[in-house]
Each structure stands twice: as C-alpha cells, then as structure tokens.
N, C-alpha and C positions, 0 to 999 in steps of 0.2 A: 502493499499499500504506500503510496507517496503524496505527499503534502497537497500537490495540485488538486487531488479529488476530495479532500476532507473539509468538512466544516465541523463535524461532531466525534467525539472519540468514544469507544465502548463503554457502555455505563458501568459494569461490574468493575471492571478494572481500574475505572478512573472517577470511581464516586467520591472519593475525599477531594480530588483536584475540582470536579465540578461543584461541590458544597463551598470552597474556598472562591471559586470564581464568584458564584452566586451571592457569597456572603460579601464580597469586595464590591460586585455589582449594587446591591442593595446600599451600601453604606456611601459609594460615592452618588448613586442617583437621589438617594436621601439628601444628602447636603446639597446638591446641584438644584433640586425643586426649592429647598428653603432660602438657598442664595438666590434663587431667580425669583421668588416671590418677593424676596426683601428690596431686591434691585427694582421691582416693579412699583414700590410705593412712593420713590420719590425722596430726594433729601431736603435738607433745609435752607436750600441756597435757590429760591425762585422757584422751589417746587420741581425742578429738574429732574429727569430721571437718574438714579444712581447707576453706574458701569456693574456688571457682575463681578464680585471679588475672585481673586485670583487663587488658583489651587497651587500650581508649581510650574516651574520654568519646563519647556519644551528642551530635550537633551540635545547636544550638536548631532546633525546628520548631513549626509550629502550623497544623494541619489540621483539619477538621469531619469528624465520622463521621456513619455512616449513621442516627444520632438526631438528627443537625443539634447535636451537643455538640461544641464545641472543645477537642481534644486535645493539649497542648503537652508539650513535654520536662520543663516544671515541673508540669504537673499529674500527670505520672506520678513524680514524686518520692515516695519512701514505699512505692512498689510495685515489685516483682519483675515483669517482664515479659518476654513473648517476641515477637518480630516476624519477619514476612516480607514478600515483595515479590510481589504478585501483580496480573492483571487479570481483569476478571469476565468478558471475552468469550472468553479462552483456553480452548482445549480439549486441551492436552496438557499441560505441565508444571505449570499452576495447580492444576487439580483433584486431582492426587497431593498437591500442597503443601497445599490445604485440607483434604483428607482426613486428612493428616497432623496438623495442626492440630485437628481435631476429636478425634483419639486423644489428643492431649497435653492437651486441654480436659477431656476425660471422664476421664484419668489422673489429673490434678490438679485436684480440686474446689476448693481453697484460695480462699475469697471474695477474699483480696487480691492472688492473682495476677491479671495481666492479659495479654492477647493483643491484638497490635497488626499489621493487615496494611494496608501502604503500597500503593497502587494506583500503577502503571507507566504507567496511560492516562489523564492529566488530561484528555483531549477526550471520550472516551466514558464513563468512569466517573463519570457525574452521582450526585447525591444518590439519585434514583429507582432507578438501576442498584444502589448498594451497598445500599439498602433491599431489592430484590429477592433481590440475590445471599446476604444474610445471613439472608432468611427461607428461602429453600431449603436453605441449609445448617444453620444452628443458630439456627432463631428465638428458642429461649429463654435464649441464651447471653448473659449480661448484661455479660461481662467481655468480650467480643469487639469490638473497636472497628475498622469498616473504614474507611481515612481517603481522602478526596478531597484528591487532591494539585494542585498546579500545577506548571507546569513548569520555572521557576526553582528556586522553593524545593525542589523534587523533586531535581532535579541537585545542589545544595548538600547536600542530605540523603545521597543516594547516595555522593557523594564523602567527606563525613565518616564515613560506617560503612564505607568500603572495599568496597562494594557494586558488582556489576558489573550497570548498568543503562545499555546503550549502544545508542542508536539507530543505524541503518545511513543510508546515502545515499538510501534510497528510503520513508523513514518507519518502516521495522520497527523491533523492539527485542530485544536480546539481555538476557535479565533473571537475576539470580542465582536459584538455588534453596536458598539456605542460610536456615538458621533462626539468629536472634541473640537470646541471653539478656543482659538488661540488669539490672542490681541497682538496689536503692532509691536511690542516690546517682545515677543514670543511667549507669554504667559499662558497656561491654560485657563481659561476663566469659565467654562462649563463642560459638563458631561451628561450626555442625554441619550435615552435608549433608543437605538434606531428602530425599533419594532413599536413605540408608540407614538402614536399621532400628537397627543397631548405634548410629549417630550418636543417633538421636532415644531410646533408650534412656539413653545417656549425658546428653544435654540433660534427661531429666526427672529423672533423679539429681541433676545439678547444681542445677537448679530448686529442688528440694527442700532441698538445703543450702542456698542463699540463703533460702527460706521457713522452714524448720525444720517442713515439715509433713511427716506420714508419708504412706506410701503408702495409698491408696484401696484397701478391700478390695472385690473384686468383688462379694461379696453386698450392700453398701451400695449399688450402684447402681441405676438404674430399669431395669426389664426392658424397655423399649422400644428394644432396640439399632438398631433400623432408623432410627428418629430420632435418637438420640444420636449416633450414628456418622456422619450427614448422607449417607446411602447415597443417597437421591435427589439430591442435589446432583449425582452422576455419572449415576446410572442414568436420571433423567428426561431427559437431554440423549444422543439417538440418535449423535450425533457423537462422545460420550466413553465410552459404556458401554453394554451390552445392556440394555433394559427389564427391570424385575423383575415388571411385572403381566402375568399371564398365560401366564408361562413353564414352571408347574409342569407335569410330565408330558409337555411336549414335548421331542423331540430338538433339539440345538444343533450346528451344524456348527463344528469345533475348528480352530484355526490349524494344526495336523499334519495335516489333510486328513482325518481320523476324524470321527465325531460320539459324542457321548454324551447320555443321558436325563438332564433334569433332573429327579433324585429328591435324596431327604436326603444321600445319601453324595457326590453331587456338588455340591450346594451347600455340605457341610461342606468339601470338599476346596478350592473355588474361595474362601472365604472365608478359609482358613489358609495355602493356598499357589496364589494367583491365576495365577502363570506355569505351572502344570503342565500345566492342560488349558484354555488361553485360548479364548475365543470366537473364530473367525474375523472378520477384517475391523476388529479393535480393537487399539489400541494397548497394550502392556504396562504401564498407568498404576497398577492398582490396588494399594494397599499390604496387606501381610499382617497379618492379624489374629490370628495364631496366638497371640501374647503378650498380647493384649489383651482377651480373652474367655474367661470361664471357661468348662467344658463346659456348663453350664446355659445360660449366655448364648449360647452357640453354638447350641444345641439351640432355644432362643428365637426366635433370629434366624433359623433355618431355617425354623419354625414360622411367623413373620410372613412371610416371602418365599411360603411354600406358602398362606397365607391370602388372597394377592392374586390368586389363580386361576390357571386354565389347565386341561387335560386332568384329568378325572376319576382318582383312583387306580386304577390297574391298567387303564386304558385303552391302546390302542394310541398310540403315538408319532407326532407329527404329524412329517412329515419336511421341515422346514425351519428357514432360519435365525432366529435370535431377531431380531425387528425387522425384517425383510425377509423376507416371504412371496413365493416363487418370484423372489428377486432374489439373486444370488450376493454374499456380503459381501467387500469387497477394501478395502485400503488404498493410498493415493498421495501422493505427496510434491506439494505445492504448488509449481509452478513458479517463483513469484514469490518468497515467503519461504522455501521448504524445509521446512515444517513438515508431519509426517505427519498426514494426514486419512483420516476414513471415506468412502468415497463411498457415497451412497445416492443416491435420486430426485430429493431436494431439494438435493444439493449443488450449488454455482455452478459452470459449466464454460464453456468456450468451446471452439470448432474451430479448429484451424491446419493446412493442407497435408493435411486428412482427419483428422487425429488430435485426439481429445478431451483437454483438459486440465481439471483439475478442482482447485477452491481452496477454501482455509478460510474465504473471506468475499467477498462482493460487492467491498469494497475491492481485495482481490488480484485479481480477476476484471479491475475496472476498470483498475488500472494494468496488466496485461496486454495488454490491447486497447488501452491508449493507448501503449503501447511498439510495437504493430503498425502503426501509422499513418505513413504516408509524412511 
C-alpha cells in the first residue's frame, strides 16, 4: 500500500492514533470557535472588528508549485493565505476539501489572498500530476498553489503546523482535513474543520477581517458556475461522483433504494442538499452550495448541466444507474486501507476463498496479494 492512495488507516491497528487525532482536532476546533466568536464581537476602538488571535508561527518551508515556482514561507509574507493538505489520487476526503477550497476562492476574489495546498504524497504527486489536478479543478485560479513536497521537509512542516499527517506501518496515511488561516506575518490565526459548512463560513469571515475585503456580491461573479465551482473535479472521476454529461432526463438509483428522474427540481435539490437524495454507490462527499449560489446562479448551473445532454425533455426516463448501465452501483471498504470505494467494472479486485475483494488502487491490491503469499 502506498501513500498516494490512502486517506484513512486501519482502525484496529491505529485506534490510539485516531483517538489522539480526534482529541487534538477537538481542542483546536474548540479554541478556534471561541476565538472566532470573540473576534466577531468588536473591540473598544470605534467598534471595529478584532482580528482572530494568533495560534503559532508557520514553520519555514520551501516547495515548488504546479507552475514550477518556488513558494516559501518568506514569499508569502505580506499575504493572507489559506492552506490545506491533500493528494491528487485521493478519492474520498481530498475531493471534498478541494471542492470547498474552490468555494472559498470564489467567495473571496481579493487578489492579495493566496491559497496553498500541500501534497502529502511526495512520491506520486509529481509536477505533472499537480498541473493536471489544477487544470481539472481551477485552470484560471492564479492565486492557488499546489505544492510538491519532500518527505523530510513535509514531516517538519506538519509537526510545526500541528497537522495530523501520519503514515501507518504499511505505507498508508491518515491526514488532516483542516483548513489553516495564516496572516501576513506568517502566523496561524485559525483552524477550521473542512467538513463543516459553519466552520467554512467562519473561515471566510475571519479571512475577510484579515484582508479588510468586503464580501463578493453574487451578481459580480461569472455566470459559468460549473467551471468556477470545479464541478468536473469530482464528476469527471467515476470513483468520486456520478458523471454529469448525459444524465438529463434519465432516472438515477438512489442510496435509499428508490429512484428519481434527473430534472431541474432534482438537480436543484442535489446542489443545495446533496445528502437528501444521494445517488446509490457514491460516498457522501459533496458539499452543499445552498449559501454559495444566488437563485439566478443556481438556475444557471442547472441549465449548464442540462446542456451537457441526455434524454430529450419529456421523453421516457431510462431506467439505469448513472455511469453504470445494467450494473448495480455499490460501495465497499478496501480491505487494506479501509477507504470507502465505488465498485465499477474497472475497480481493481482480487479473489480469496471464493470471495472478491475490491481496492482503491493497484497498490492496495498488490499489497493484499503479497500478504497472501506463504
């Protein structure tokens, strides 16, 4: 098993590590919430809002981004920046983090704000891999740097950031799903749960306090929400989300055992409340865009998806699961890393004692087979 395919470790072996991670997360998020609440109250000088207090200084680092530009802690001085930790082959936590990173970028167009994603997979996240990932998610976002790391410097960085990036004994990795807000002097001013909509709203508010930037009005944004939100970053990968092209007018099988026609009403609900009627066989990883899109933008996005093709309006719905005709959609747990995966005809698998085991990657499959050898 290699680090490029992991986001979770096996629970029995790493129960203590996960407990420590959960405890640290609770402490940090609790402190962040309290400090953010205090910052929103305002100080005694003219009622102006306070800045969120500092936690610690960002340790020194120097990594190259997807544009072959060297990014260091020093080069970011003078900028407010938001950071997360991801890797490009991840199909679970990282797409959610990157989707939320796109929401943050769209909500805060301040040209002086920077967005930094540190790769936790030095082996597989090559310069070409980072270029492809950036092009898939945000080809026109010049403020976003995806940094190619090295094992030793990455370890020192994560220790200094109090970030959980922990390899297991088999080459897997457990990594943080937090966002970090850093001020112009290189000090961490907030830590936010990347899976929590309310936390991301606090992050946006805190970042605006540090940059003194007003909120971006909906009407000032581009109408190409499909591109701006990075929807294809997930929906072009059948392991992460159902494809958008060709779904209009078809039926989709839902996780609750029912089905639904893909029409304007279903798409609107899926965008603002993605967990309500989730497509069967896909993990619950899509963030809600209820507070990110105006009514006009929501209609525009629905129209863009409809324009990608499908059954003619009013035609009978085709009874099949999106992305898999005549094949039941389902999810399973990778027996090596424990990650939830979508099982398709192309999913790596191996058989043992008459049972088929499916894997998130060829690397996990190889490690599984190696463990079976005498």
